[in-house]
C-alpha positions in Angstrom: 60.6 7.1 79.3 59.7 3.9 80.4 58.8 0.5 79.1 56.0 -1.6 80.5 56.9 -5.4 79.9 54.4 -7.9 80.3 55.5 -11.8 80.1 52.6 -14.2 78.4 52.8 -17.5 79.6 54.4 -20.3 77.2 53.8 -23.8 76.4 56.7 -25.7 77.4 59.7 -23.5 77.4 61.3 -20.3 76.7 60.0 -17.0 76.9 57.5 -14.1 74.8 57.6 -10.8 76.2 55.5 -7.7 75.0 57.4 -4.1 76.0 55.2 -1.3 75.2 56.6 2.4 75.7 55.5 5.8 74.9 58.9 7.1 74.9 61.6 4.5 74.2 64.6 7.4 73.3 66.5 6.3 76.5 67.4 2.5 76.5 64.9 0.5 78.1 65.3 -3.5 79.2 63.0 -5.9 77.6 64.7 -8.9 79.0 66.7 -9.1 82.2 70.4 -10.2 82.4 70.6 -14.2 83.6 74.0 -14.6 85.0 76.2 -17.3 83.2 73.6 -17.8 80.6 72.7 -16.4 77.3 69.3 -14.8 75.7 68.3 -16.1 72.3 65.7 -14.5 70.2 63.9 -16.6 67.7 61.3 -13.9 66.8 60.7 -10.2 66.9 58.1 -8.2 66.0 58.3 -3.9 66.2 55.6 -1.5 65.7 55.8 2.3 66.0 52.9 4.9 65.5 55.7 7.6 64.9 58.6 8.0 62.3 61.4 7.4 64.4 64.4 4.4 64.2 64.6 1.8 66.7 67.6 -0.1 67.8 67.8 -3.3 69.5 70.7 -4.4 71.2 72.4 -6.1 74.5 73.3 -4.2 77.5 73.5 -0.8 78.7 77.2 -0.2 80.6 76.8 3.8 80.2 73.2 4.9 80.9 71.1 5.7 78.0 73.7 3.7 75.3 73.4 0.4 74.2 76.5 -1.5 74.7 76.2 -3.4 71.2 73.4 -2.6 68.7 72.2 -6.1 67.1 69.4 -4.8 65.0 69.2 -1.4 63.8 68.4 1.4 64.0 65.8 0.8 61.7 63.6 3.6 60.5 59.8 3.1 60.8 57.2 5.2 59.2 54.1 6.3 60.8 52.3 3.3 61.9 54.7 0.5 60.6 55.2 -3.0 61.7 58.4 -5.0 61.1 59.0 -8.7 62.0 61.9 -10.9 62.0 62.2 -14.8 62.4 66.0 -15.4 63.3 66.8 -18.9 61.7 69.8 -21.1 62.6 69.2 -21.3 66.5 68.2 -17.7 67.1 69.9 -14.5 67.5 72.0 -15.3 70.7 73.3 -12.2 73.2 76.7 -12.5 75.1 76.3 -14.4 78.2 75.1 -12.6 81.3 73.7 -9.7 79.3 69.9 -8.0 79.1 68.0 -7.4 75.7 67.2 -3.9 75.5 65.4 -1.4 73.4 66.1 2.3 72.3 64.2 4.7 70.0 65.5 8.0 68.3 62.8 9.9 69.8 59.1 9.7 71.4 56.4 7.7 70.2 54.1 4.5 70.9 56.3 1.5 70.5 55.4 -2.3 71.0 58.3 -5.1 70.6 56.7 -8.6 70.7 60.0 -11.3 71.2 59.8 -14.5 71.5 63.3 -16.8 72.8 64.9 -18.8 75.3 67.6 -18.7 77.7 70.3 -21.2 77.7 
């Protein structure tokens, strides 16, 4: 249970992140907490090579449990990909909470997100 997160450079503001894991069955952090600020997600793409469910949420006060599930659990078929574009200003996380992912079991997943911190 480990995720590798890379952060490609952006043109002028915000962030891109690309998280890859072979087993996200424990809660994995995609974007760290920023004190006094909220993470806004504008775009999200998730892919999986396994038939598992994936949840996106905010925070992990109790280890292995998402504090608040924002999206999901979304069931995936083998080799499926889904995309979301959050209109009307993006999906806002509670201030000072991390963006996290959790899967229902082992399987290679990829999570790509773009957004901003305000």
